[in-house]
N, C-alpha and C positions, 0 to 999 in steps of 0.2 A: 451594921451587920445584917439587922435582920430582914433589911430591905433585900439583898441579893439573894436567899432562900425562897421569898416569896416570888421574885420574879422568875426564879427557875422553876418554882411549882407550877406557877402558871403558864408557863411557856409548856410543861410537860400535859399540864391538862388540855392546852390547845392540841397538841400534837396527836394525843390519846384520842380526842374526839373525833378530830380530822380524820385520822386513820380506822373510825369505826370502833373505836376502844370502849371499854366499857360496857354494860350493857350485855345481851345474851349474843352468841356469836350469830353471826350470818352464815346463809348457806353460800357456798363457794360460786362465783359466776363463771359460768359457761363462757368461755370463750371459741367463737367458731373458728374453725381451722379455715384459713384463705384458700380459695380454689385456686390451681395454677392458672396464671395469667398465661393464655393463649400468643404465644410469639411466632409471627410470620418469619416462614425460613426464606431468607435471601435468594432470589432468581440468579444462578448464577450468569456472569456475563456469557454471551453467546462465544463459542469457540472460533478463532477468525480462519479464514480458509487459508490453506497453505499458500504461501509465494510462489509461483512458478521457478524453474531455476534460473530465467531468466531475467527475473525480478520484477517481472511486470504482470499484474493479473488481465486477464484475456477482457477485451472490448465486447460488451453484451449488446449494446446499441444496435439497430438496424435502420437509424433514420438516413435519409438521403443525402450526401455530402455536398459541401457547395465549394470547400478545396480540400486538396491533398498537398500535404508537403513531404518529398522524396529528400531523403539525407543519406549521406555513408555513415551506417552504423557502426563498424569495426573492419580493420584490417588485421589480417593472421599471417604469422610466419606458418613454413611450412610445417613447424613440429606443432601449430595449434596455438602458441602463446600471443598475446597482443602484439600487434607492430606499431609503433609511433611514428606514422606518416607525417612526410614532409610536405609544403608546397611549391608547385614551381613558380616562376616569377609572374603569372597570370593567376594566379592562388587557386589552382587547379590542384587538388591531392595527387600526391605521386604513389603508385602501386607499383611494386618491383614485381616483375614477371613472373608468374609462378602463383603468386600470393594469393590468398582467398581473401576476400570482401563479402560484407554483408550491406546489403541494401536496406533502406527500412520506409515505408509510407506511414504517414497519420493523417487519418481522413478527420475534418471536421465537419459537423451538420449548420443549420443556421442558428444554433445556441448557441454557437461555438462547444459543442462537446465532442468527445471523440468517438466515432461509429465506426462501425465496419461495414456499412452500407449492403449492398446486396453480396458483394464477397466477390463479384467478379472483376478480376484485376486483370487488366491487359499491360503488360510489360513491351514497350518499345526501345529498341538498341539501335543506335546510327550505324554499327557491323557487328553482327551476330558472330563472324568470325574471329572476334578479338577476344571472346571469351566463352569459358566452358562453364556450362550450370552443374555447379557440384549440389546444391540441396534445394529443392523448389516445394517442399512439403508445407512451409507456411508461405501462400503468394503474397502476403504483407512484407516479408522479411527473407527474400531468396540470399542464398551463399552462391558466388561466383568466384572464378578462377581467372586474373588476366592469361590470356594465352598469347597475346601476339602484342609488339610495341605499336604506340601511338597514342590517340585521343579519342575516348571512348564517352559516349553521350547515352543517357536512357533518360526515359519519362514513364510515367504511369498513370494508366486511365481505368477510371471506375464509373458506371453510372453517369456516362458522358461528361466526366469532368476530368479535366488532365491535372497532372502535378508538375511542378517546375521542373526542369531540365536540370540534371547533375551530369556534368561531365569530371573524367578523371583521367590521368595522366599514366599509361602504364609502360613502366621503362624496364628493359632487360639491359643486363651484363654480359658481354661475351668475355 
C-alpha cells in the first residue's frame, strides 16, 4: 500500500513543477489583445433593371440586320382581353372584324443577335383600306384593327432587308 501514496506524490510533484509550482512566484504573462481582423464588406449584387410591362427588355444593339421575322403577336377582343384566334383551312389566322391585333418584328444581325438596326421601319400592306392604325408608338410593334373583310398581308422593311410576308383573314359577321 505504500506504493500508491508514493506514485500519487510523484504525480503531484510533476504537476506542480510543470505548472510552475514551487519556487518564487513568477510575474504574470502579458497577453496581447488581438487586433480586430478586417472583414471585407460583401458588395451587394446589382439591382436588376425593371422589366417593362410587356415583359421584354429593350434591344440596345444597332448592328445591321440580315433578316427580319414578322409575326402576329396578339389578337384582342374589343374589351382588350386576349382572343385565342383560329386558323382557316389555308393556315391563315382569322381575325374577327373590329378586333385589334398587334404585329411584331424581330431583326437579327450576322451574329444571330437581336438588333434594332437603324430603327427606320417601313411597313408594306397589300390593302391599307382593310385596317385602321390604332397605335404606332413602337414602329416594331404596331397595333391595328381589322376594318374590312378579306385577306390582308403585311411585310416590314428595315435597312434594305425585308421580312417574311404575314397574311391574315379578316372575317365579319353581319
